[in-house]
C-alpha positions as CSV (number, residue, x, y, z in Angstrom):
1,M,-0.2,-0.1,0.2
2,A,1.3,3.1,-1.4
3,E,2.0,5.5,1.9
4,F,-0.7,9.3,2.1
5,V,1.4,11.9,0.9
6,P,-1.5,14.9,2.0
7,P,-1.8,17.8,-0.3
8,V,-1.2,19.9,1.3
9,R,0.7,21.3,4.8
10,F,-1.8,22.6,7.0
11,I,-0.1,25.2,9.3
12,A,-2.5,26.6,12.1
13,V,-5.8,25.8,13.6
14,A,-7.3,29.1,15.2
15,P,-10.5,27.5,17.7
16,E,-13.9,29.9,18.2
17,F,-14.6,30.8,21.6
18,T,-18.8,31.8,21.8
19,V,-18.5,34.5,24.2
20,R,-21.4,37.1,26.5
21,D,-19.0,40.2,25.3
22,V,-16.1,40.3,23.3
23,V,-15.1,43.8,24.2
24,R,-14.8,42.6,27.8
25,A,-13.9,38.7,26.3
26,A,-10.9,40.2,24.4
27,E,-10.3,42.7,27.5
28,Y,-9.4,39.6,30.1
29,Y,-7.3,37.8,27.7
30,R,-5.6,40.8,27.3
31,D,-5.0,42.0,30.8
32,F,-4.7,38.0,32.4
33,L,-3.4,36.4,29.7
34,G,-1.1,38.6,28.1
35,F,-2.5,38.1,24.4
36,E,-3.6,41.4,22.5
37,I,-6.1,42.5,20.8
38,E,-5.6,42.7,17.4
39,G,-9.0,43.6,15.9
40,F,-12.8,44.0,16.5
41,L,-15.4,43.2,13.6
42,Q,-18.5,45.6,13.8
43,D,-20.4,48.5,15.7
44,P,-20.5,47.3,18.1
45,P,-18.7,44.6,17.8
46,V,-19.6,41.0,17.6
47,F,-16.4,39.6,17.4
48,A,-12.5,39.5,18.0
49,L,-9.5,38.8,17.0
50,I,-6.6,38.0,19.4
51,S,-3.0,36.5,18.9
52,R,0.0,36.0,21.8
53,D,2.5,35.1,19.6
54,E,1.8,32.1,17.5
55,V,-1.3,31.3,18.9
56,E,-4.5,33.1,17.6
57,L,-7.8,33.2,19.2
58,H,-11.0,34.3,18.2
59,L,-14.4,34.9,20.3
60,R,-17.3,36.2,18.6
61,G,-20.3,37.1,20.9
62,D,-23.4,35.8,22.3
63,G,-25.4,38.0,24.7
64,N,-27.4,34.8,24.9
65,R,-25.4,32.7,26.1
66,T,-25.1,31.4,29.9
67,P,-21.6,31.1,31.4
68,E,-22.8,27.7,32.4
69,A,-22.8,26.8,28.8
70,G,-19.2,26.3,27.5
71,E,-18.4,25.1,30.8
72,R,-17.3,21.2,31.2
73,Q,-15.2,20.0,34.4
74,G,-11.9,20.1,33.8
75,D,-11.6,19.4,29.8
76,P,-10.1,22.0,28.1
77,D,-10.7,24.3,25.1
78,A,-7.9,24.7,24.1
79,Y,-4.3,23.1,24.9
80,I,-1.5,25.7,24.0
81,W,2.4,24.5,23.6
82,V,4.4,27.3,25.5
83,E,7.9,27.2,25.7
84,D,8.4,27.2,30.6
85,V,5.0,26.0,31.6
86,D,7.1,27.7,34.8
87,V,8.3,31.7,33.4
88,L,3.8,31.9,32.1
89,A,2.5,30.4,35.5
90,A,4.3,33.2,37.6
91,E,3.6,35.9,34.6
92,L,0.5,35.2,34.9
93,K,0.0,35.0,38.5
94,E,2.2,38.8,38.1
95,R,-1.0,39.1,36.1
96,G,-4.0,38.4,38.6
97,T,-4.8,35.4,36.8
98,R,-6.0,32.6,39.3
99,L,-4.6,29.0,38.7
100,L,-7.3,26.2,38.5
101,E,-4.6,24.3,38.8
102,G,-0.4,23.3,38.0
103,P,1.8,23.3,37.3
104,V,1.9,19.8,38.1
105,E,3.3,16.6,35.8
106,R,1.9,14.4,33.9
107,V,2.5,11.0,33.0
108,Y,2.9,11.5,28.9
109,G,5.9,14.0,29.4
110,M,4.1,17.9,29.4
111,R,3.9,20.6,32.4
112,E,0.5,21.7,32.2
113,I,-1.8,24.8,33.6
114,R,-4.8,25.2,33.7
115,V,-7.3,27.8,33.5
116,R,-10.2,29.7,33.2
117,D,-11.5,32.2,31.0
118,L,-14.5,34.6,31.7
119,D,-17.4,32.2,29.9
120,G,-15.7,29.1,31.4
121,F,-13.8,28.4,28.5
122,I,-10.3,26.1,30.1
123,L,-8.1,26.7,28.3
124,V,-4.3,23.9,29.0
125,F,-0.8,25.0,29.0
126,G,2.0,22.9,28.7
127,S,5.5,22.5,28.0
128,R,7.7,19.3,27.3
129,R,9.9,17.8,29.6
130,E,12.8,15.5,30.0
131,P,11.0,11.9,28.9
132,P,10.6,10.1,32.4
133,T,13.8,7.6,33.1
134,P,13.1,3.3,34.3
135,Q,12.7,5.3,37.9
136,E,9.8,6.8,37.0
137,G,8.3,4.3,35.0
138,G,9.5,5.5,31.7
139,S,10.3,3.3,29.0
140,S,13.8,2.2,28.2
141,R,13.2,1.3,24.6
142,D,13.1,4.4,23.1
């Protein structure tokens, strides 16, 4: 069987969150998570594009959305890889951001923090750590 070679390389993804108040949500991401507000669409704003480095998120307004609609019991809505999650955790704490969890070591080789935004969406930020040694439960056959 021939190996499948995709004709187009994927470059990036931008999750889109439906929020109650686009401006308030964008300002939260700016003030508490260090994102930049790239712009709003329409007046009053119904859509915002926010980014930090190579990560982009879209915020779509829906004034009827209730906070519980996007809140799940710890399931992440977006996973964002970062270079050093400990440095990010310190930055977010300095900004006044409440971390739900972390930094914690995961058995799958990631160190993570979890944050819940104003609308209940959970973002997990993680950075790779060194693979576990055989003494830590890792395989010696890598």
